[in-house]
C-alpha positions in Angstrom: 23.5 -57.8 -0.1 21.4 -58.4 3.0 17.8 -57.3 2.6 15.5 -55.4 5.0 12.5 -57.2 6.2 10.4 -57.9 3.1 7.0 -56.5 4.1 6.0 -55.0 0.8 2.3 -55.9 0.5 -0.3 -55.7 -2.3 -1.5 -52.4 -0.8 2.0 -51.0 -1.2 2.1 -52.1 -4.8 -1.3 -50.6 -5.4 -0.1 -47.2 -4.1 2.9 -47.3 -6.5 0.6 -48.2 -9.4 -1.7 -45.3 -8.5 1.3 -43.0 -8.4 2.4 -43.9 -11.9 -1.1 -43.6 -13.2 -1.4 -40.0 -11.8 2.0 -39.0 -13.2 1.2 -40.4 -16.7 -2.2 -38.8 -16.7 -0.8 -35.5 -15.8 1.9 -35.7 -18.5 -0.7 -36.7 -21.1 -3.1 -33.9 -20.0 -0.2 -31.4 -20.2 0.8 -32.8 -23.6 -2.8 -32.3 -25.0 -3.6 -29.0 -23.4 -0.3 -27.1 -23.9 1.2 -26.0 -27.1 4.5 -27.7 -27.8 5.2 -27.0 -31.5 7.6 -24.1 -30.8 11.0 -23.9 -29.2 9.7 -21.6 -26.5 6.6 -23.6 -25.6 8.6 -26.9 -25.5 11.6 -25.6 -23.6 10.2 -22.8 -21.5 6.5 -23.9 -21.1 5.3 -20.9 -23.1 6.6 -18.6 -20.2 3.2 -18.8 -18.6 3.8 -20.5 -15.2 2.7 -19.1 -11.9 4.9 -18.9 -8.7 3.4 -22.0 -7.2 4.4 -24.2 -10.1 7.8 -22.5 -10.5 8.6 -23.0 -6.8 7.4 -26.6 -6.6 9.4 -27.4 -9.8 12.6 -25.8 -8.4 12.2 -27.9 -5.2 11.4 -31.1 -7.0 14.2 -30.6 -9.5 16.7 -30.2 -6.6 15.4 -33.0 -4.3 16.2 -36.1 -6.2 16.7 -39.6 -5.0 20.4 -38.7 -4.2 19.1 -36.4 -1.6 17.0 -39.0 0.2 19.9 -41.5 -0.1 22.8 -39.1 0.2 21.6 -36.5 2.8 20.2 -39.3 5.1 23.4 -41.3 4.6 25.6 -38.3 5.5 23.4 -37.6 8.5 23.9 -41.2 9.6 27.7 -41.0 9.1 28.5 -37.6 10.5 25.4 -35.9 11.9 23.7 -32.6 11.2 26.6 -31.0 9.3 25.3 -31.9 5.8 22.2 -29.8 6.5 24.4 -26.7 5.9 24.1 -27.2 2.2 20.3 -27.0 2.4 20.2 -23.9 4.6 22.8 -22.2 2.3 20.4 -22.8 -0.7 17.6 -20.9 1.1 19.6 -17.7 0.6 21.4 -18.5 -2.7 18.1 -19.2 -4.5 17.1 -15.6 -3.6 20.3 -14.3 -5.2 18.9 -15.9 -8.4 15.6 -14.2 -8.0 16.8 -10.7 -7.2 20.2 -10.4 -8.9 20.6 -12.9 -11.8 17.1 -13.4 -13.0 16.2 -9.8 -13.8 19.3 -9.7 -16.1 18.5 -13.0 -17.7 14.9 -11.9 -18.4 15.9 -8.4 -19.6 18.4 -10.0 -22.1 15.5 -12.2 -23.5 17.5 -15.4 -23.6 16.3 -19.0 -23.5 19.6 -20.6 -22.1 22.4 -19.3 -20.0 25.2 -19.9 -22.6 23.0 -17.8 -24.9 23.3 -15.0 -22.3 27.0 -15.3 -22.4 26.9 -15.0 -26.2 24.9 -11.7 -25.8 27.1 -10.4 -23.0 30.5 -11.1 -24.5 30.0 -12.0 -28.2 31.5 -15.0 -30.0 30.5 -18.6 -29.5 33.4 -20.3 -27.8 32.2 -19.5 -24.3 28.6 -20.4 -25.2 29.6 -23.8 -26.6 32.2 -24.5 -23.9 29.6 -23.9 -21.1 27.0 -26.0 -22.8 29.4 -28.9 -23.1 30.7 -28.5 -19.6 27.1 -28.4 -18.2 26.3 -31.6 -20.1 29.4 -33.3 -18.6 28.5 -32.1 -15.1 25.0 -33.5 -15.6 26.5 -37.0 -16.3 29.0 -37.0 -13.4 26.9 -35.3 -10.7 23.3 -35.8 -11.7 22.4 -38.6 -14.0 24.9 -41.2 -12.7 24.2 -40.4 -9.0 20.5 -40.4 -9.4 20.4 -43.7 -11.2 22.7 -45.3 -8.6 20.7 -44.0 -5.6 17.4 -44.8 -7.2 18.5 -48.3 -8.1 20.0 -48.8 -4.7 16.7 -48.1 -3.0 14.6 -50.1 -5.4 16.9 -53.1 -5.1 16.9 -52.8 -1.3 13.2 -52.4 -1.0 11.8 -54.7 -3.6 14.7 -57.0 -4.6 14.2 -56.1 -8.3 17.1 -56.5 -10.7 19.2 -53.4 -10.9 19.0 -53.1 -14.7 15.3 -53.7 -15.1 14.3 -51.3 -12.4 16.5 -48.5 -13.7 15.4 -49.1 -17.3 11.8 -48.9 -16.3 12.2 -45.6 -14.5 14.4 -44.2 -17.4 11.7 -45.2 -19.9 8.8 -43.6 -18.0 11.0 -40.5 -17.4 11.9 -40.2 -21.0 8.3 -40.5 -22.2 7.2 -37.7 -19.8 10.0 -35.4 -21.0 10.0 -36.2 -24.7 6.3 -35.8 -25.4 5.3 -33.0 -23.0 8.3 -30.6 -22.9 8.9 -28.3 -19.9 5.2 -27.8 -19.2 4.7 -31.5 -18.6 7.9 -31.5 -16.5 6.7 -28.7 -14.3 3.2 -30.0 -13.8 4.4 -33.5 -12.9 7.0 -32.0 -10.7 4.4 -30.1 -8.8 2.5 -33.4 -8.0 5.8 -35.0 -7.1 6.6 -32.2 -4.7 3.3 -32.8 -2.9 4.0 -36.6 -2.7 7.6 -36.1 -1.5 6.6 -33.7 1.2 3.6 -35.7 2.5 5.5 -39.0 2.4 8.7 -37.5 3.9 6.8 -35.8 6.7 5.0 -39.0 7.5 8.3 -41.0 7.8 9.8 -38.1 9.9 6.9 -38.2 12.4 6.9 -42.0 12.7 10.7 -42.2 13.1 10.7 -39.5 15.7 8.0 -41.4 17.7 10.0 -44.6 17.2 13.2 -43.2 18.6 11.4 -41.5 21.5 12.3 -37.8 20.8 15.3 -35.7 20.1 17.1 -36.3 23.4 16.8 -40.0 23.0 18.2 -39.7 19.5 21.2 -37.9 21.0 21.8 -40.7 23.5 21.4 -43.6 21.1 23.3 -41.9 18.2 26.3 -41.3 20.5 26.2 -44.8 21.9 29.4 -46.7 20.9 28.6 -50.1 22.4 28.2 -51.7 19.0 31.7 -50.8 17.8 34.5 -53.3 18.4 37.3 -51.0 19.5 39.8 -53.9 19.9 40.8 -53.4 16.3 43.3 -50.5 15.7 42.5 -47.3 13.8 38.8 -47.5 14.3 38.4 -44.0 15.8 36.9 -43.0 12.5 33.9 -45.2 13.3 33.0 -43.4 16.5 30.2 -40.8 16.4 31.7 -37.4 16.4 31.2 -35.2 19.4 30.0 -32.4 17.3 27.5 -34.5 15.3 24.6 -32.4 16.5 26.2 -29.2 15.2 25.9 -27.9 11.6 28.8 -25.5 11.3 32.0 -26.7 13.1 35.6 -25.8 13.8 37.6 -24.3 10.9 39.7 -27.5 10.8 36.8 -30.0 11.0 37.2 -32.7 8.4 33.4 -32.7 7.6 32.0 -29.2 7.8 34.6 -26.4 8.6 32.5 -23.3 8.9 34.9 -20.9 7.2 35.5 -23.3 4.2 31.8 -23.9 3.9 30.7 -20.2 3.9 33.5 -19.1 1.5 33.8 -22.3 -0.6 30.3 -23.8 -0.9 28.7 -20.5 -1.8 30.3 -20.3 -5.2 29.2 -23.9 -5.9 25.7 -23.0 -4.8 25.7 -20.0 -7.0 26.6 -22.2 -10.0 23.9 -24.7 -9.1 21.1 -22.2 -8.5 22.0 -19.2 -10.5 23.9 -20.3 -13.5 22.8 -23.9 -14.1 20.3 -24.3 -17.0 18.3 -26.9 -15.1 17.3 -24.5 -12.3 17.2 -21.2 -14.1 15.1 -22.7 -16.9 12.2 -23.1 -14.4 12.2 -19.5 -13.4 12.4 -18.4 -17.0 9.2 -20.3 -17.6 7.4 -17.9 -15.1 4.8 -15.5 -16.5 6.4 -12.5 -14.9 9.4 -11.4 -12.8 7.1 -11.3 -9.7 6.0 -14.9 -10.3 9.6 -16.0 -10.8 10.7 -14.3 -7.5 7.7 -15.8 -5.7 8.8 -19.2 -7.0 12.3 -18.7 -5.6 10.8 -17.7 -2.2 8.6 -20.8 -2.2 11.5 -23.0 -3.0 13.5 -21.3 -0.3 10.9 -22.0 2.3 10.6 -25.7 1.2 14.4 -26.0 1.6 13.9 -25.9 5.4 12.3 -29.3 5.2 15.3 -31.6 4.3 17.0 -30.9 7.7 14.0 -32.3 9.6 12.6 -34.6 6.9 15.8 -36.3 5.6 19.0 -35.5 7.7 17.6 -36.2 11.2 15.7 -39.4 10.1 19.0 -40.6 8.7 20.6 -40.1 12.1 17.6 -41.9 13.6 18.3 -44.8 11.2 21.8 -45.2 12.5 20.6 -45.1 16.1 18.0 -47.8 15.4 20.2 -50.0 13.2 23.8 -49.5 14.5 25.0 -52.9 13.2 24.0 -52.3 9.6 23.7 -48.6 8.9 26.4 -47.8 11.4 28.7 -50.7 10.5 32.4 -49.9 11.0 34.4 -53.0 10.0 35.0 -53.2 6.2 34.3 -56.9 6.0 31.0 -56.5 7.9 30.0 -53.6 5.6 30.7 -55.7 2.5 28.3 -58.3 3.8 25.7 -55.7 4.6 25.8 -53.4 1.5 28.7 -54.5 -0.8 30.8 -51.5 0.2 33.8 -51.6 2.4 33.6 -47.8 3.0 30.5 -48.0 5.1 26.7 -48.5 4.7 25.3 -45.1 5.6 23.8 -44.8 2.2 21.2 -47.5 3.1 20.0 -45.4 6.1 16.8 -44.1 4.5 15.7 -47.3 2.8 16.3 -49.2 6.1 14.1 -46.7 7.9 11.3 -47.0 5.4 11.3 -50.8 5.3 11.4 -51.3 9.1 9.3 -48.5 10.6 6.6 -47.7 8.0 3.3 -49.6 8.3 1.7 -51.4 5.4 0.5 -49.0 2.7 2.8 -46.2 3.7 5.7 -48.2 2.5 4.2 -47.9 -0.9 3.8 -44.1 -0.4 7.5 -43.8 0.4 8.6 -46.0 -2.5 6.4 -43.6 -4.6 8.3 -40.7 -2.9 11.6 -42.1 -4.0 10.4 -42.7 -7.5 9.0 -39.2 -7.6 12.3 -37.8 -6.5 14.2 -39.9 -9.0 11.9 -39.1 -11.9 11.6 -35.4 -11.1 15.4 -35.0 -11.2 15.8 -37.0 -14.4 13.0 -35.2 -16.2 14.6 -31.9 -15.3 18.0 -33.1 -16.4 16.7 -34.5 -19.7 14.7 -31.4 -20.6 17.5 -29.0 -19.7 20.2 -31.0 -21.5 17.9 -31.1 -24.5 17.5 -27.3 -24.4 21.3 -26.7 -24.1 22.1 -29.0 -27.0 19.4 -27.7 -29.3 19.7 -24.0 -28.6 23.4 -23.6 -27.9 25.1 -26.4 -29.9 22.9 -27.7 -32.8 21.6 -24.3 -33.8 25.2 -23.1 -34.0 26.2 -26.0 -36.2 23.2 -25.6 -38.4 22.2 -22.0 -38.4 19.3 -22.4 -40.8 17.6 -25.2 -39.0 13.8 -25.0 -39.2 11.5 -24.9 -36.2 10.5 -28.5 -37.0 14.1 -29.7 -37.1 14.9 -28.1 -33.8 11.9 -29.8 -32.1 12.9 -33.2 -33.5 16.6 -32.8 -32.5 15.5 -31.8 -29.0 13.5 -35.0 -28.6 16.2 -37.1 -30.1 18.8 -35.7 -27.7 16.6 -36.7 -24.8 16.8 -40.3 -26.1 20.5 -39.9 -26.4 20.8 -38.8 -22.7 18.6 -41.8 -21.8 21.1 -44.0 -23.6 24.0 -42.4 -21.8 22.3 -43.1 -18.5 21.9 -46.8 -19.4 25.6 -47.0 -20.4 26.5 -45.5 -17.0 24.7 -48.3 -15.0 27.7 -50.6 -14.7 29.8 -47.6 -13.6 27.2 -46.6 -11.0 27.1 -50.1 -9.7 30.8 -49.9 -8.7 30.7 -46.2 -7.6 30.0 -46.8 -3.9 31.4 -44.4 -1.4 30.7 -43.9 2.3 28.8 -40.6 1.6 27.2 -40.2 -1.7 26.1 -36.6 -1.1 29.7 -35.6 -0.3 30.9 -37.1 -3.5 28.4 -34.8 -5.4 29.6 -31.7 -3.5 33.3 -32.5 -4.0 33.0 -32.9 -7.7 31.0 -29.7 -7.9 33.7 -27.9 -5.9 36.3 -28.9 -8.4 34.4 -27.9 -11.6 31.8 -25.2 -10.7 33.5 -22.3 -9.0 35.0 -21.0 -12.2 31.6 -20.9 -13.8 30.1 -19.1 -10.8 33.0 -16.5 -10.9 32.5 -15.8 -14.6 28.7 -15.4 -14.3 29.1 -13.1 -11.2 31.5 -10.8 -12.9 29.5 -10.9 -16.2 26.4 -9.7 -14.3 28.1 -7.3 -11.8 31.2 -5.9 -13.5 30.8 -4.0 -16.7 34.5 -4.0 -17.7 34.6 -7.8 -18.0 35.2 -8.9 -21.6 35.2 -12.1 -23.7 39.0 -12.8 -23.4 38.9 -12.5 -19.7 35.9 -14.7 -19.3 37.2 -17.5 -21.7 40.7 -17.7 -20.5 39.8 -17.5 -16.8 37.4 -20.5 -17.4 40.3 -22.4 -19.0 42.6 -21.7 -16.1 40.0 -22.6 -13.5 39.1 -25.8 -15.4 42.8 -26.9 -15.6 43.3 -26.4 -11.8 40.0 -28.0 -10.9 40.6 -31.1 -13.1 44.0 -31.7 -11.5 42.5 -31.9 -8.1 39.6 -34.0 -9.2 41.8 -36.6 -10.8 44.0 -36.7 -7.7 40.9 -37.4 -5.7 39.9 -40.2 -8.0 43.4 -41.7 -8.0 44.0 -41.3 -4.3 40.6 -42.2 -2.9 39.8 -42.3 0.8 40.5 -45.7 2.4 37.9 -47.6 4.4 37.7 -47.0 8.1 40.5 -48.9 10.0 43.1 -48.6 7.2 46.0 -46.2 7.3 45.4 -43.1 5.3 48.5 -42.8 3.1 47.1 -40.2 0.6 49.3 -37.2 -0.4 48.9 -34.3 2.0 47.4 -32.1 -0.7 44.5 -34.5 -1.0 44.3 -35.6 2.6 44.7 -32.3 4.3 43.4 -29.8 1.7 39.6 -29.9 2.3 37.6 -29.7 -0.9 35.7 -26.7 0.4 38.9 -24.7 1.0 40.0 -25.8 -2.5 36.8 -24.3 -3.9 37.7 -21.0 -2.2 41.1 -21.0 -3.8 39.7 -22.0 -7.2 37.0 -19.3 -7.2 39.5 -16.5 -6.4 42.0 -17.8 -9.0 39.3 -17.5 -11.6 38.1 -14.0 -10.4 41.6 -12.6 -10.3 42.5 -14.1 -13.7 39.4 -12.7 -15.3 40.0 -9.2 -13.8 43.6 -9.1 -14.9 43.0 -10.4 -18.4 40.0 -8.1 -19.0 41.9 -5.0 -17.9 44.9 -5.9 -20.1 42.7 -6.5 -23.2 40.3 -4.3 -25.2 37.0 -3.2 -23.9 33.8 -4.7 -25.4 31.5 -2.7 -27.6 29.1 -0.6 -25.6 26.0 -2.3 -27.0 27.1 -5.6 -25.3 26.2 -4.0 -21.9 22.6 -3.2 -22.9 20.3 -5.3 -20.6 23.1 -7.8 -19.9 24.3 -6.5 -16.5 22.5 -5.8 -13.3 23.3 -2.1 -13.6 22.0 -1.8 -17.2 19.0 -4.2 -17.0 16.5 -1.4 -17.4 18.2 0.3 -20.4 15.6 0.5 -23.3 18.1 1.2 -26.1 18.0 -1.2 -29.1 20.9 -3.6 -29.6 22.1 -4.2 -33.2 22.0 -8.0 -32.5 18.4 -8.0 -31.4 16.7 -8.2 -34.8 14.4 -10.9 -33.5 13.6 -9.3 -30.1 10.0 -8.8 -28.9 10.4 -5.0 -29.3 9.9 -5.5 -33.1 7.3 -8.1 -32.7 4.7 -6.0 -34.6 6.7 -6.4 -37.8 6.2 -10.2 -37.8 2.8 -10.7 -36.2 0.9 -10.6 -39.5 2.9 -13.4 -40.9 2.9 -15.9 -38.0 0.2 -18.4 -37.2 1.1 -17.9 -33.6 3.4 -15.6 -31.6 6.9 -17.0 -31.5 8.6 -15.9 -28.3 12.4 -16.3 -28.9 14.9 -15.6 -31.6 15.0 -19.1 -33.2 11.2 -19.3 -33.4 10.9 -15.9 -35.1 13.7 -16.9 -37.5 11.8 -20.0 -38.4 8.3 -18.4 -38.7 8.5 -17.9 -42.4 8.8 -21.7 -42.8 5.8 -22.5 -40.7 3.1 -22.1 -43.4 5.0 -24.2 -45.9 5.7 -26.9 -43.3 2.0 -27.0 -42.3 1.0 -27.8 -45.8 3.2 -30.9 -46.1 3.3 -32.0 -42.5 0.9 -34.8 -42.8 2.8 -36.1 -45.8 6.0 -36.3 -43.8 4.9 -37.5 -40.4 2.1 -39.7 -39.2 -0.5 -38.5 -36.8 1.2 -40.2 -33.9 4.5 -38.6 -34.8 2.8 -35.2 -35.0 1.4 -35.7 -31.5 4.6 -36.9 -30.0 6.7 -34.1 -31.5 4.1 -31.4 -30.9 3.4 -30.4 -34.5 -0.2 -29.6 -34.0 -1.9 -27.9 -36.9 -4.1 -24.8 -36.3 -7.5 -25.7 -37.5 -10.0 -22.9 -37.4 -13.1 -21.8 -39.1 -12.3 -19.6 -42.1 -14.5 -16.8 -40.9 -13.0 -16.8 -37.4 -9.4 -17.5 -38.4 -8.2 -13.8 -38.7 -10.1 -12.7 -35.6 -8.7 -15.7 -33.6 -5.2 -15.0 -34.7 -5.4 -11.3 -33.8 -6.8 -11.9 -30.3 -4.2 -14.6 -29.6 -1.3 -12.6 -30.9 -2.4 -9.5 -29.0 -2.7 -11.4 -25.7 0.7 -13.1 -26.1 2.3 -9.8 -27.1 1.1 -8.1 -23.9 2.3 -11.0 -21.8 5.8 -11.1 -23.3 6.2 -7.4 -23.1 5.4 -7.5 -19.4 7.8 -10.3 -18.9 10.7 -8.7 -20.6 10.1 -5.2 -19.3 10.4 -6.4 -15.6 7.2 -4.7 -14.6 6.2 -5.3 -11.0 3.4 -3.6 -9.0 4.2 -1.9 -5.7 2.1 -4.4 -3.8 3.9 -7.3 -5.3 7.4 -5.8 -4.7 6.5 -5.1 -1.0 5.2 -8.6 -0.4 8.2 -10.2 -2.1 10.8 -8.0 -0.3 9.2 -8.7 3.1 9.4 -12.5 2.4 13.0 -12.1 1.2 14.1 -10.5 4.5 12.1 -13.1 6.4 13.7 -16.1 4.6 17.2 -14.8 5.1 16.5 -14.3 8.9 15.1 -17.8 9.2 18.2 -19.3 7.5 20.6 -17.4 9.7 18.6 -18.3 12.8 18.7 -22.0 11.9 22.4 -21.8 11.3 23.0 -20.2 14.7 20.7 -22.5 16.7 22.0 -25.7 15.2 25.7 -24.7 15.3 25.7 -24.0 19.1 26.8 -27.2 20.9 23.4 -28.8 22.0 24.5 -29.4 25.6 24.3 -25.6 26.1 20.7 -25.3 25.1 18.6 -28.3 24.0 20.3 -30.9 26.1 21.3 -28.6 29.0 19.5 -30.7 31.6 20.1 -34.1 29.9 20.8 -37.0 32.4 23.9 -38.7 31.1 23.0 -41.9 33.0 19.7 -42.2 31.2 18.5 -45.8 30.7 18.2 -45.1 26.9 22.0 -45.6 26.6 
């Protein structure tokens, strides 16, 4: 693989070292200062996070290294169209905050499959969704993040692929295992700041380098580097609609109708029913802080269009022979991939336009993006396995056992990531980000459909939900395997794929899959017996405020007073309350079973207080926590908070719609209306 100009200096290395020191220090501080010896404090950060931390964590969890590599690569390959995914997220995140989250909070759950268990009863949906989520993490998150991060590190520093990935995996695993979600959220907040500062710096420098947006248009559309003497190379030409986001209904990249109807279900799965994202909002100290976090994340989602996609287009304009290579043999020499080298757009830009010192900042940005995504995945997968799978297999598991299993499963996911490295090395496509979206389109619409109907339709029942998921999965897997078997050929080769693969766009397939699931769930639910009435209490949007007691809520906060005198600290979710009777016994033998270091790593801190102050300390602590959890579950919001939040909700929707409209109008009708086609920049 050809390397960019090697200009990494000692100053760049120093910046990278400082970055790691800051992240490790933050994780250690969070580990020491936050309680981690309960399921709730480890997996949901004690439900005490403010809106700034929630919003920053949502953004950092979303913007991984695959965004910097994939979004910039798709921008280089096909223009602004890929930015539609980011603008769509601005609105869908608010659906989480205003529709789904109040229901999840009211139902007092720690994981989303646990919500399904409360809503429908039984365990098969809960276990199925947990396993499917873990599979999706491997195919669309862990593997892609490792590949994209390793690609950048290898390009920038020339490090061995395996050593660089193992180092990042090791540091990521340490941050997640020892600190829990609190450490993840605090480190992600720092990583968000680093990503934004570094990304904006590269954006400004690259804009100056290209000479402005009009010069970018002229150079991006230049075809003088493409050898058109070879047949079938029309695919290598810059598309005439490259500077439009939403395009014609039959466009092969971004058909506007397919996107609006097909991508929205996938986005609802990702933002509203995926444990990794929803877990951050469930860690908020109140509904208002959770909604404020979704608003902050929505505003931050404006940045990728200008900070990643357009710089990717600039990279193609500046390096047409490498980033914009069209001949499969040439591309193999440049990046070891015959399908194109657009995935190296962002690393090429960093290595060739950033000054000394700032290269280190940008490498830190990429590492921040990679680690933030992996920490989120590891923590969320640990939560899913511990709460929804292990606790079902071993119903009498103690609090200590659940904590240990949670940490061990993180180690298991690290191992899975390492095993996937050889697969990732060969998984090279022309557009990494489109690979992610297509896989999600084949597997996620059924999940989105079931969650939507569960929250919004009271007649939905367990049979309808389960069997519609099975039908949707079967249809989606058929199309996904067809895509893997009949993969897209490199530019210049005849496309002989079956018509159902070649002509049936994955976004239109997502539309079909979503409605197949919805219709199946409605028909099966109507033909089968209604659920018990108590299943609807606080599990739908229409019944979220109902105060009636559920017969399955023996461990709910509403009877917290019955257990407060027996707990050394307030346990906030059902498993912690169930395990509270074991706490005093475990405390007495803890040091005999585990060393001090193991206690620290696993979060089994003992409560050491003066005898005279012990009772007073416990009463004050329990009273404060009780007020906090009651406010959280009761969905209390002040009038002032609701007004501010709703104004920002309207504002962010209008901004997203405005950006869609502005960047979907052909630019020659507004931005480039007076552009001189004979400019010397061609």
